[in-house]
N, C-alpha and C positions, 0 to 999 in steps of 0.2 A: 550290649544285652547286659547289665545290670549282673554283680557277683562276679564277675571273669576276675577278679583282678583282687579277692580275700581268698582266692584256691592257690597255693602255690605247689610247681614243681621242680623236682629235681630229677636231669635222666644221667646217668652215671653208668663207666664200665669197666669191669675189672679186670684182667691181660692177667689171666693165671698161666704160670708154665709147671707144666707134667716132669714130677722129679721119679715118682715111681709109676706104673704100670697102670693106670685108670680102668679099671671095668667097668661101666655104667649101661643103665639102659639107652636105646639111641636118642628119644625125649626124656630132657638130662634135668627139666624145672624139678620133677619132685624128687630128685636124689640133692639137690640143690637147697633143697623149700627145708629139707626137713633137718640137710644139717644142720642148714642157721638156727633151723626152731630149737635142735636139741641145743647147742653149745649156746648157743643165747639166754637159754632157761639159764641152762646150770652155771653162768656166770653172773646175773644179774637177781632170777630167782631167793626169795627169804625163804621159802617154804616151798624145801623142792618137792615132799613127800605131798602135799598137799596139791588141790587144785585153784584155779584163777579164781572160781566163784565164789572160795572161799578165800579168799584173800580180800584185805581193804588196803591196800598198799594201790590205789588210786594211777601215779604216776610212772609206772612197772614197762621199760618198754617195752618184755616179753609179752604184756597182756595187751597189748596196742597195737606190735606186729601181728601177733596170732591171735588172740582170742580177746578182741571190739567186742565190748557189749557199749548199749547209749544204757543210759540216766538211769530203765528200768530193767536194765540186765540181760536183756535181745540183742541176739550176736548183728554186728553190723558188719559194711564191705574192711577191709584191711587194708593199712593208709601206703601199701605197696604192688607192683608188682615185679612179676620175673622178664625177662631175657635171657633162656637159655642158649649154652652155645646150638649153633645150628647145624654143626658139624654130626654128625647120623652114627658115625661111631663108634660098637661097642668099648671096644679099645685103645686106649692112647697112651702113645712108647713117650718118653722120658726125652723131654727137651720141646716135646708138642707144645703148645699155645691155645689157649681156651678162653673164649673171648664170655663173661658173664652178664646183662645186663641187668637194671633195676630201675623204675621209677618209685619216686619217694614222693608225696599227696602228703602237706599240713604238713602237721606236729612230727612226722617222721622224718623230715629232713634235718633235724639238726641233729640226728642221731646219726648221721651221714660217720663219725668216727670210730660211733662207737661199731657200724656193722662191719668198717674196715678191718677196724682188730678180732671183732668171730669171725669177719670171714680167710683170713689170715689161721687164725687158730683150728680152724675149719681142716686147712691144709693140713698144720701141721701133723694132725689127728688123723686123715684119711678121710672117705667117703670111698661109697659102693663092695664091692667082692672086690674081697681080699684088704680094703681098708687104704687101694693106690693113695699115695702123700703128691699135694701140689706147692705153688710158691707162689704169691701175693705180689706180682713185679709194681701193679701199679693201678692204680682208681683216678679213674679219668670225667668229668664233665664237660661239655658243649662250653664251658668257658675258660678251661687249661686242667691237668695235674691234679688232682688233691692231695694226692698218694706215690710215694717212688722209695723206692732205698730205704721200706722203714719211717720213713718223715714223714708228717702232714702240713704239709704246704701254706692250705688255709679253709677257710670254716664256709663251704657256697652255701646259701641261701634261696636259692631256686628263684625259679620266672614263674610270676602271675601267668595263669590260664589265658590271660588276654592273650600270651605271646603267641599260645596257638591258635587259637580266634585265628587269627590279622596275617596265618598266615598265607600265600599268593595263591587264591583256584583257577578253575577256566572257565572265562568269559563265555564261553559254550555249551554251558548247562551238561557237561560228562566228564564222568572222570571215573577210574578205576581203582581197584582196590584188591591186592595181594595181600591172601593169609597164611603168617608165615609159621604159625602155628595154630592147632586146631582150635576152634571157635564153634564153640556151642553157645546158644539162644532158644529161648523160649519163647512162645505164645502163647496166649490161656492156655499154659500150664503142660502143652507140648513144645517136643525141638523140633525145632524148623531151621533150614537152608537158610546162609546169608545174602544168596539169592531173592528171598522178601525183599525190595527196601523199606516195606513198611514195616516190617516188623525186627530187621537188620535197623537202623533207625529210632524206633520205639527205647528198643536195645541202649544203645549208644547214647541216647537221653537216660535212662534209669540208673544210669550207672554213675556218668555226669552231677547229675545232681543230687544222688545221693553220696558220691565222695564229696561235693561243697558242703551238705546240710550237714554231714557231721565231722569235717574237717576244714571247710571254708570259713572267714569269716559273715558271709552272707548268702542265702540261698538262689541259687539259678532257677528264673525259668523260662522256657521255649512261648516266641509267640503262638498264641491259636492254629491261627489260621494254615503252621507250619502239617502238624499231621492232617489234611485235607492233602495239603500239597505233596506230600509225602506219596502217600494211593496213587500219583497220576505218575508216578515214577517208574523209568522203563526200563529192562534187565535186559540190554543188549550184547552183554558175554556172561556167558557161567560155564564155569567150568571146577567145577569142583568135587572130590573126593572123600566120599566118608572115610571114617578113620576113630580107634578106640587109642583112647590112653592110657595103662590102669598102673597104679600104684599103689601098693600096699599101705592100712594106716594102722596107726604104734595106737591111737588111742579107739579108732574100732575094734581093730582087729580084722582086721577082713581085708581084701581085693576090692580096693574101687575101680569103677570104669568111668571115665568121661568121651562115649562118644562122642564126636563135633565133626565139624568138614574144614581141608585145606585145600588152596585151589586162587581161582581168581574169578572176579567179577565186574564188568561193566555198566554205568547209571550213565541217563542219560533223560535228561527234562529237567533238572539238578535246578531251584534257585541259589541264587550264591548263599543265603543264612542255611541251607540246610547243607549244604558241600562246608564253612565251619563246623557244623556240628560232628561232620566226620574225620573232622581235624581233629575235633577233642578226642574223639572214640583215639582214634589215633595214638593220642599221648597217654589215656587212662586206659588204656584195654578194652573187651565185651564180655560177659558174657560170663561162663562161668570160670572157676577155675583159676583165676587170672593169680593172686600168685605164685602158682606151681607152672606159670610162664602160656597156660590157653590164652587165648581170645586175642595172638599179636596179628596186627595188621601194619598196612603202609598205606601210601596213598601215593599212585603214579599217576602218573600224564599222559589219557590216553593213545598209541601211537599213532 
């Protein structure tokens, strides 16, 4: 399939060591995203009292990550996702470890050294209730350690999306997905659970194609018959639970709710190409709120 070599993806894991008691919500994605956004803007913004819409600095990393727009000024997906710590405790003690993951797409990959600096500064300033502090010990990608003991080892380049497309898939047409964070997808404007394969597949395709359009070298197109084949896929396992993530928006000055589903589903009757599209979604996440850590799922082999 064309277009897979034009969008590069980098997966990063940051190993954090708690220095003071950290008090964070069970779902920690919004807290880390908020801290990263505030600290990045403080570090790079040339007009801290203005808005991004009024600024003509098109190469601003803050704007790229947190307020990206197209040439017409309309909002577009951000070139990153968060993989929040999966520890649901609301209090972390000094000496304990947390793993924060990020996925970077296209031009965002080259800013990894800046993100290392920003996350380190977040730890110095503290986050959450009481502004508990942490220390960034290490940043690593699948190719090795990028940052350790205050030193940047090398500058990663990422992997083309084709790397994920070519991951092994079962030959019996059966696949299982585990939703590690709440997933919120919509069909015809209404929220639907991922037990509907047709709606879930459409959400994966939409997200992958948008990221390739705005951050890749060329667009990605699916084979027209795939939509019809998606309609014949069966859901053989559906263990999903509704949940709601809440975050306080500083810009909207209100609490924003993200309803979604966690759990697992199993599908059967998938052709090879449909399974490979799910591999792409595994790399980029799916649905609403991906920059807060929502929409993170994992492809597993049915038992």
